N, CA and C atoms as a LAMMPS dump frame, in Angstrom:
ITEM: TIMESTEP
0
ITEM: NUMBER OF ATOMS
285
ITEM: BOX BOUNDS ff ff ff
-5.0000000000000000e+02 5.0000000000000000e+02
-5.0000000000000000e+02 5.0000000000000000e+02
-5.0000000000000000e+02 5.0000000000000000e+02
ITEM: ATOMS id mol type element x y z
1 1 1 N 1.082 -1.423 0.024
2 1 2 C 0.116 -0.009 -0.012
3 1 3 C 0.967 1.321 -0.205
4 2 1 N 0.472 2.347 -0.809
5 2 2 C 1.493 3.457 -1.013
6 2 3 C 0.885 4.802 0.152
7 3 1 N 1.107 5.582 0.957
8 3 2 C 0.637 6.519 1.455
9 3 3 C 1.675 7.725 0.992
10 4 1 N 0.698 8.217 0.247
11 4 2 C 1.481 9.964 -0.344
12 4 3 C 2.108 10.776 0.691
13 5 1 N 3.16 10.892 1.028
14 5 2 C 3.251 12.223 1.804
15 5 3 C 4.258 13.357 1.016
16 6 1 N 3.412 14.42 1.09
17 6 2 C 3.35 15.893 -0.107
18 6 3 C 2.971 15.275 -1.29
19 7 1 N 4.481 15.498 -2.295
20 7 2 C 3.939 15.321 -3.507
21 7 3 C 4.901 14.237 -4.002
22 8 1 N 5.795 13.517 -2.943
23 8 2 C 6.766 12.049 -3.366
24 8 3 C 6.102 11.045 -2.855
25 9 1 N 6.33 9.931 -3.281
26 9 2 C 6.368 8.641 -2.241
27 9 3 C 7.849 7.657 -1.808
28 10 1 N 8.037 7.896 -1.065
29 10 2 C 9.645 7.299 -0.243
30 10 3 C 9.632 5.892 -0.836
31 11 1 N 10.481 5.634 -1.371
32 11 2 C 10.397 3.407 -1.427
33 11 3 C 11.81 3.743 -1.53
34 12 1 N 11.464 1.934 -0.896
35 12 2 C 13.07 1.292 -0.902
36 12 3 C 12.483 -0.07 -2.042
37 13 1 N 13.334 -0.293 -2.502
38 13 2 C 13.285 -1.156 -3.901
39 13 3 C 14.547 -2.155 -3.98
40 14 1 N 14.092 -3.468 -3.846
41 14 2 C 15.011 -4.47 -3.839
42 14 3 C 14.996 -5.285 -5.649
43 15 1 N 16.427 -5.06 -5.328
44 15 2 C 16.768 -5.3 -7.423
45 15 3 C 17.042 -6.625 -7.323
46 16 1 N 16.846 -7.371 -6.372
47 16 2 C 17.16 -8.768 -7.012
48 16 3 C 15.901 -9.401 -7.047
49 17 1 N 15.002 -9.124 -6.25
50 17 2 C 13.73 -9.606 -6.077
51 17 3 C 12.489 -9.097 -6.653
52 18 1 N 12.968 -7.843 -7.409
53 18 2 C 11.928 -7.344 -8.099
54 18 3 C 11.073 -6.655 -7.997
55 19 1 N 10.985 -6.648 -6.274
56 19 2 C 10.112 -5.994 -5.563
57 19 3 C 10.026 -4.303 -5.117
58 20 1 N 9.063 -3.906 -4.155
59 20 2 C 9.067 -2.41 -3.287
60 20 3 C 8.269 -2.549 -2.021
61 21 1 N 8.662 -1.447 -1.223
62 21 2 C 8.109 -1.052 -0.476
63 21 3 C 7.947 0.806 -0.587
64 22 1 N 6.582 1.207 -0.256
65 22 2 C 7.036 2.814 -0.362
66 22 3 C 5.397 3.154 0.62
67 23 1 N 5.614 4.376 1.202
68 23 2 C 4.992 5.223 1.669
69 23 3 C 5.631 5.261 3.388
70 24 1 N 6.446 4.957 3.679
71 24 2 C 6.937 5.68 5.138
72 24 3 C 7.418 6.862 4.986
73 25 1 N 7.67 7.27 6.155
74 25 2 C 8.156 8.784 6.369
75 25 3 C 9.565 8.901 5.846
76 26 1 N 10.611 7.921 6.314
77 26 2 C 11.48 7.504 6.054
78 26 3 C 12.084 6.567 4.905
79 27 1 N 13.021 6.568 4.003
80 27 2 C 13.583 5.129 3.403
81 27 3 C 13.739 4.278 4.208
82 28 1 N 14.003 4.189 5.221
83 28 2 C 14.655 3.361 6.116
84 28 3 C 13.306 2.665 6.552
85 29 1 N 12.382 3.251 6.666
86 29 2 C 11.214 2.616 7
87 29 3 C 10.445 1.49 6.106
88 30 1 N 10.679 1.841 5.024
89 30 2 C 10.438 0.937 3.609
90 30 3 C 11.433 -0.362 3.697
91 31 1 N 12.577 0.476 3.94
92 31 2 C 13.702 -0.837 3.691
93 31 3 C 13.722 -1.893 4.993
94 32 1 N 13.68 -1.335 6.407
95 32 2 C 12.843 -2.317 7.207
96 32 3 C 11.544 -3.43 6.789
97 33 1 N 10.906 -1.963 6.434
98 33 2 C 9.543 -3.896 6.016
99 33 3 C 10.465 -4.951 4.934
100 34 1 N 10.97 -4.196 3.936
101 34 2 C 11.692 -5.453 2.645
102 34 3 C 12.499 -6.448 3.781
103 35 1 N 13.635 -5.748 4.623
104 35 2 C 14.22 -6.921 4.991
105 35 3 C 12.824 -7.995 6.012
106 36 1 N 12.298 -7.291 6.508
107 36 2 C 11.44 -8.324 7.176
108 36 3 C 11.136 -9.27 6.473
109 37 1 N 10.661 -9.061 5.43
110 37 2 C 10.391 -10.067 4.254
111 37 3 C 10.797 -10.781 3.929
112 38 1 N 12.265 -10.873 4.25
113 38 2 C 13.163 -11.557 2.922
114 38 3 C 14.626 -10.93 2.808
115 39 1 N 14.457 -9.248 2.18
116 39 2 C 15.373 -9.015 0.975
117 39 3 C 16.399 -8.479 2.096
118 40 1 N 17.427 -8.712 0.94
119 40 2 C 19.214 -8.516 2.037
120 40 3 C 18.88 -6.865 1.829
121 41 1 N 20.134 -6.083 2.631
122 41 2 C 20.504 -4.785 3.239
123 41 3 C 21.08 -4.663 1.285
124 42 1 N 21.8 -5.089 1.16
125 42 2 C 22.511 -4.959 -0.412
126 42 3 C 21.664 -4.88 -1.912
127 43 1 N 20.597 -5.474 -1.32
128 43 2 C 19.799 -5.599 -2.478
129 43 3 C 18.728 -4.72 -2.685
130 44 1 N 19.091 -3.641 -1.509
131 44 2 C 17.713 -2.604 -1.158
132 44 3 C 18.26 -1.278 -1.795
133 45 1 N 17.984 -0.482 -2.187
134 45 2 C 17.954 0.895 -2.778
135 45 3 C 17.157 2.191 -3.242
136 46 1 N 17.011 3.176 -2.056
137 46 2 C 16.414 3.822 -1.82
138 46 3 C 15.98 4.705 -3.019
139 47 1 N 14.793 4.939 -3.159
140 47 2 C 14.439 6.385 -4.734
141 47 3 C 12.96 7.387 -3.848
142 48 1 N 12.404 7.655 -4.991
143 48 2 C 11.823 8.424 -4.202
144 48 3 C 10.844 8.576 -6.035
145 49 1 N 8.912 8.069 -5.768
146 49 2 C 8.127 8.565 -7.077
147 49 3 C 7.619 9.422 -6.589
148 50 1 N 7.239 10.123 -7.979
149 50 2 C 6.273 11.643 -8.076
150 50 3 C 5.697 11.064 -8.671
151 51 1 N 3.74 10.733 -8.528
152 51 2 C 3.061 10.262 -9.21
153 51 3 C 2.405 11.631 -9.735
154 52 1 N 2.969 12.385 -9.836
155 52 2 C 2.249 13.349 -10.702
156 52 3 C 2.97 13.697 -12.062
157 53 1 N 4.175 13.588 -12.001
158 53 2 C 4.926 13.372 -13.01
159 53 3 C 5.534 12.091 -13.985
160 54 1 N 5.443 10.974 -12.947
161 54 2 C 5.746 10.233 -12.643
162 54 3 C 7.534 9.876 -12.893
163 55 1 N 7.691 10.487 -12.251
164 55 2 C 9.621 10.412 -12.186
165 55 3 C 9.795 9.676 -11.079
166 56 1 N 11.273 9.343 -11.628
167 56 2 C 11.837 8.782 -10.2
168 56 3 C 12.755 9.733 -10.07
169 57 1 N 13.187 9.337 -8.796
170 57 2 C 14.313 10.419 -8.103
171 57 3 C 15.489 9.313 -7.575
172 58 1 N 16.353 9.351 -7.303
173 58 2 C 17.534 8.342 -7.216
174 58 3 C 18.574 8.245 -5.931
175 59 1 N 17.835 9.347 -4.653
176 59 2 C 18.241 9.733 -3.752
177 59 3 C 17.842 9.752 -2.246
178 60 1 N 18.541 8.968 -1.436
179 60 2 C 17.836 8.407 0.056
180 60 3 C 19.339 8.431 0.488
181 61 1 N 19.151 8.563 1.817
182 61 2 C 20.142 7.86 2.952
183 61 3 C 20.543 6.501 3.241
184 62 1 N 19.452 6.334 2.4
185 62 2 C 20.041 4.667 2.485
186 62 3 C 20.707 4.175 1.909
187 63 1 N 21.544 4.903 0.672
188 63 2 C 21.68 4.717 -0.925
189 63 3 C 23.622 4.65 -0.369
190 64 1 N 24.127 5.963 1.18
191 64 2 C 25.071 5.883 1.127
192 64 3 C 25.796 4.755 2.232
193 65 1 N 26.746 3.815 0.981
194 65 2 C 27.649 2.695 1.77
195 65 3 C 28.362 2.725 1.036
196 66 1 N 29.224 2.924 1.441
197 66 2 C 30.895 2.698 1.032
198 66 3 C 31.478 1.454 0.873
199 67 1 N 30.949 0.384 1.231
200 67 2 C 31.09 -0.837 0.99
201 67 3 C 30.528 -1.266 -0.469
202 68 1 N 29.676 -0.837 -0.764
203 68 2 C 29.362 -1.056 -2.406
204 68 3 C 29.272 0.209 -3.314
205 69 1 N 30.972 0.713 -2.799
206 69 2 C 31.019 1.769 -3.571
207 69 3 C 30.2 2.921 -3.824
208 70 1 N 29.102 3.169 -3.169
209 70 2 C 28.275 4.209 -3.65
210 70 3 C 28.391 5.273 -2.44
211 71 1 N 28.798 6.45 -2.567
212 71 2 C 29.783 7.104 -1.522
213 71 3 C 28.813 8.614 -1.31
214 72 1 N 27.667 8.82 -1.832
215 72 2 C 26.508 9.735 -2.06
216 72 3 C 25.29 9.572 -1.738
217 73 1 N 24.622 9.949 -1.565
218 73 2 C 22.952 9.563 -0.829
219 73 3 C 22.029 9.583 -2.682
220 74 1 N 22.727 9.896 -3.722
221 74 2 C 22.689 9.237 -4.414
222 74 3 C 22.918 8.49 -5.926
223 75 1 N 22.592 6.885 -6.194
224 75 2 C 22.58 5.865 -6.307
225 75 3 C 23.615 6.131 -8.046
226 76 1 N 25.035 5.927 -7.474
227 76 2 C 26.1 6.356 -8.558
228 76 3 C 25.995 5.125 -9.7
229 77 1 N 25.711 3.731 -9.709
230 77 2 C 26.185 2.635 -10.497
231 77 3 C 24.848 2.993 -11.842
232 78 1 N 24.655 2.94 -13.106
233 78 2 C 23.819 3.497 -13.446
234 78 3 C 23.674 2.303 -13.844
235 79 1 N 23.642 0.693 -13.961
236 79 2 C 22.885 -0.37 -13.761
237 79 3 C 21.941 -0.482 -12.78
238 80 1 N 22.601 0.048 -11.134
239 80 2 C 21.831 -0.496 -10.187
240 80 3 C 21.179 0.75 -10.743
241 81 1 N 20.861 1.693 -11.007
242 81 2 C 19.498 2.838 -11.516
243 81 3 C 18.414 2.396 -12.246
244 82 1 N 19.259 1.886 -13.377
245 82 2 C 17.851 1.418 -14.054
246 82 3 C 17.515 0.72 -14.006
247 83 1 N 18.055 -0.763 -12.864
248 83 2 C 17.198 -1.449 -12.25
249 83 3 C 16.011 -1.469 -11.331
250 84 1 N 16.519 -0.118 -10.905
251 84 2 C 15.575 0.959 -9.293
252 84 3 C 14.54 1.082 -10.475
253 85 1 N 14.653 1.688 -11.76
254 85 2 C 14.089 2.6 -12.548
255 85 3 C 12.682 1.367 -12.954
256 86 1 N 13.55 0.546 -13.638
257 86 2 C 12.723 -0.402 -14.504
258 86 3 C 11.492 -1.33 -13.374
259 87 1 N 12.245 -1.779 -12.004
260 87 2 C 11.261 -1.589 -10.992
261 87 3 C 9.939 -1.084 -10.345
262 88 1 N 10.381 -0.011 -10.145
263 88 2 C 9.412 1.313 -10.012
264 88 3 C 8.277 1.508 -11.017
265 89 1 N 8.978 1.46 -12.696
266 89 2 C 7.783 1.489 -13.548
267 89 3 C 6.739 0.222 -13.215
268 90 1 N 7.708 -0.414 -13.772
269 90 2 C 6.852 -1.494 -13.411
270 90 3 C 5.629 -1.349 -13.105
271 91 1 N 5.703 -1.856 -11.569
272 91 2 C 4.929 -1.536 -9.957
273 91 3 C 4.227 -0.328 -9.971
274 92 1 N 4.514 0.549 -10.367
275 92 2 C 3.847 1.657 -9.849
276 92 3 C 3.339 2.71 -11.366
277 93 1 N 3.897 2.578 -12.667
278 93 2 C 3.463 3.417 -13.561
279 93 3 C 1.938 3.793 -13.789
280 94 1 N 1.459 2.356 -13.398
281 94 2 C -0.323 2.546 -13.736
282 94 3 C -0.803 2.594 -12.772
283 95 1 N -0.542 3.536 -11.574
284 95 2 C -1.684 3.804 -10.618
285 95 3 C -1.647 5.097 -11.229
């Protein structure tokens, strides 16, 4: 279930399982739900969904992970970015 906060919906996307959780006040809330459901933290990336424009943003505190060579809040790896966007669009674009 998605809960819209302001004009964006915060998401955590599991790129291995091709699922997402959304609607928390923080991306970490969504990440925790996925971990409880069996996702591995290293497969989960934070993003934002803007329903009005159907845009995906790739910025979240949970994305800062030096051990995976992502040193900023923005997803750096183009392949991971594409996987996140594909999952978000597949699951949310029709909403």
